[in-house]
C-alpha positions as CSV (number, residue, x, y, z in Angstrom):
1,M,-3.6,2.8,-15.4
2,S,-2.2,5.8,-13.6
3,V,-4.5,8.2,-11.9
4,K,-2.9,10.9,-13.8
5,S,-4.3,9.6,-17.0
6,M,-7.9,9.2,-15.6
7,P,-10.6,11.8,-15.5
8,R,-10.9,13.4,-12.1
9,A,-14.2,11.7,-11.5
10,R,-12.7,8.2,-12.1
11,A,-9.6,9.0,-10.0
12,T,-12.0,10.1,-7.1
13,A,-14.0,6.9,-7.6
14,L,-10.8,4.8,-7.3
15,L,-9.8,6.4,-4.0
16,L,-13.2,6.2,-2.6
17,L,-13.0,2.5,-3.6
18,L,-9.9,2.1,-1.5
19,A,-11.2,4.2,1.4
20,T,-14.7,2.7,1.6
21,G,-14.1,-0.9,0.8
22,A,-16.3,-1.0,-2.4
23,A,-14.1,-3.7,-3.7
24,A,-15.9,-6.0,-1.5
25,R,-17.3,-9.3,-2.7
26,G,-20.4,-8.8,-4.8
27,A,-19.2,-5.5,-6.2
28,P,-19.6,-5.3,-10.0
29,P,-16.8,-7.3,-11.8
30,Q,-14.1,-5.2,-13.3
31,Q,-12.6,-5.7,-16.8
32,A,-10.4,-8.7,-16.8
33,G,-6.8,-7.9,-16.5
34,A,-7.4,-4.2,-15.5
35,K,-6.1,-2.8,-12.3
36,Q,-6.4,0.8,-10.9
37,E,-3.5,2.6,-9.2
38,A,-3.1,5.9,-7.3
39,T,0.0,7.7,-6.3
40,L,0.4,9.7,-3.2
41,T,3.4,12.0,-2.4
42,G,5.1,12.5,0.9
43,Q,7.7,10.9,3.0
44,C,8.3,7.8,5.2
45,T,8.8,8.5,8.8
46,H,9.3,4.9,9.9
47,L,10.5,1.8,8.1
48,V,11.1,-1.7,9.4
49,V,12.1,-4.6,7.1
50,A,12.3,-8.1,8.6
51,N,12.8,-6.7,12.2
52,H,15.5,-4.2,10.9
53,L,14.9,-0.6,11.3
54,I,16.0,1.0,8.0
55,D,17.7,4.6,8.3
56,D,17.1,5.5,4.7
57,P,13.6,6.9,4.1
58,C,11.6,5.3,1.4
59,N,11.0,7.2,-1.7
60,Q,8.6,10.1,-1.7
61,Q,5.6,8.1,-3.1
62,A,3.2,5.5,-1.9
63,F,1.1,3.5,-4.4
64,G,-2.4,2.2,-3.8
65,T,-3.6,-0.5,-6.1
66,T,-7.0,-2.1,-6.5
67,Y,-6.9,-5.4,-8.5
68,P,-9.8,-6.8,-10.6
69,N,-10.1,-9.6,-8.0
70,G,-11.0,-7.3,-5.2
71,R,-7.4,-7.3,-3.6
72,V,-6.0,-4.0,-2.4
73,S,-2.3,-3.1,-1.8
74,F,-0.1,-0.3,-0.6
75,A,3.5,-0.3,-1.9
76,F,6.6,1.6,-0.8
77,S,10.2,1.5,-1.9
78,V,13.7,2.6,-0.9
79,E,15.6,3.5,-4.0
80,N,17.7,0.6,-5.3
81,E,17.2,-1.4,-2.1
82,Y,13.7,-2.6,-1.4
83,I,10.1,-2.8,-2.6
84,L,7.7,-3.5,0.0
85,K,3.9,-4.2,-0.6
86,F,1.2,-4.9,2.1
87,E,-1.7,-6.6,0.3
88,G,-5.2,-8.0,1.5
89,S,-8.7,-8.6,0.4
90,G,-10.8,-5.3,-0.1
91,A,-13.8,-7.3,1.2
92,R,-12.4,-7.3,4.7
93,K,-11.8,-3.5,4.8
94,K,-13.4,-1.8,7.8
95,P,-14.4,1.9,8.1
96,L,-13.0,3.7,11.2
97,G,-15.2,6.8,11.1
98,N,-13.4,10.1,11.1
99,L,-10.1,8.1,11.5
100,G,-10.3,6.7,8.0
101,S,-10.2,3.0,7.1
102,E,-8.5,-0.2,8.2
103,Q,-7.4,-2.7,5.5
104,P,-6.4,-6.2,7.0
105,I,-3.5,-7.6,5.1
106,D,-2.6,-11.3,4.5
107,T,0.5,-11.0,2.4
108,I,3.6,-8.8,2.3
109,I,5.4,-8.9,-1.0
110,F,9.1,-8.0,-0.6
111,R,11.7,-7.5,-3.2
112,Q,15.3,-6.9,-2.2
113,F,17.8,-5.7,-4.8
114,E,21.0,-6.1,-2.6
115,K,22.0,-8.4,0.2
116,G,20.4,-7.1,3.4
117,A,17.5,-7.8,5.7
118,L,16.6,-11.3,4.6
119,G,20.2,-12.3,3.8
120,K,19.8,-13.4,0.1
121,G,18.9,-10.4,-2.0
122,G,20.7,-9.1,-5.1
123,S,18.5,-11.0,-7.4
124,G,15.5,-8.8,-7.2
125,R,13.3,-11.7,-6.7
126,L,9.7,-11.1,-5.4
127,Q,9.2,-12.8,-2.0
128,P,5.6,-13.2,-1.2
129,L,5.3,-13.8,2.6
130,K,2.1,-14.9,4.5
131,A,1.3,-12.2,6.9
132,T,-1.1,-11.0,9.6
133,G,-1.5,-7.2,10.0
134,K,-3.1,-4.2,8.7
135,C,-2.9,-0.8,7.0
136,V,-4.8,2.2,8.5
137,Y,-5.2,5.3,6.3
138,G,-7.2,8.5,6.0
139,D,-9.1,10.3,3.2
140,A,-6.5,11.1,0.6
141,F,-8.9,13.7,-1.0
142,S,-9.4,15.8,2.3
143,G,-6.8,18.3,1.3
144,D,-5.0,17.6,4.5
145,P,-1.9,15.5,5.0
146,I,-2.8,12.0,6.0
147,S,-0.9,8.9,7.4
148,I,-0.8,5.5,5.9
149,V,0.4,3.1,8.6
150,C,1.1,-0.5,7.5
151,E,2.4,-3.3,9.7
152,G,2.6,-7.0,9.3
153,A,4.1,-10.1,11.0
154,T,5.7,-12.8,8.9
155,A,7.9,-15.9,9.4
156,K,10.8,-13.6,8.4
157,G,10.0,-10.9,11.0
158,R,7.9,-7.8,11.3
159,F,7.5,-5.2,8.4
160,E,6.2,-1.7,9.2
161,V,5.8,1.6,7.2
162,T,4.5,4.9,8.4
163,F,4.0,7.3,5.4
164,E,2.9,10.9,5.8
165,T,1.3,12.5,2.7
166,D,1.9,16.2,1.8
167,G,-1.9,16.7,1.5
168,G,-1.7,16.9,-2.3
169,S,-4.3,15.2,-4.4
170,P,-3.5,11.7,-5.5
171,G,-1.8,11.7,-8.9
């Protein structure tokens, strides 16, 4: 469900869930099959795919998703080329005080639409890769621009994204 279709209070609760780690084990179970998504607008200032620095900036949106099983992901895309998702257990999220939160990641999900960084491509196949890394991000409701910085190491190389929001409310 898009945050745009949610009442403001529910949208706020979703992003607080992402920011505070309320998706931890022991949180009340969510409705089976339901997931919650939030969209942030801004721009990528840095993008590395499988050790390759990508010149094209990613699209002007980042997507935060909380799944019913407590997993959290941040997704970014480069139009017609890549989709890159950093994912981990919300139970492992750490508050960083005024600096925001740190979400450890254990999986990078990569989709490549044309031949490129991983050599194959063109098929649009999802490629889940075991990873070690993290995403660090601030409070999206502060009214100020924030950064979402995700990085992870996989057997296929490093993946990195720095996304700067425009300070607008998540949509």
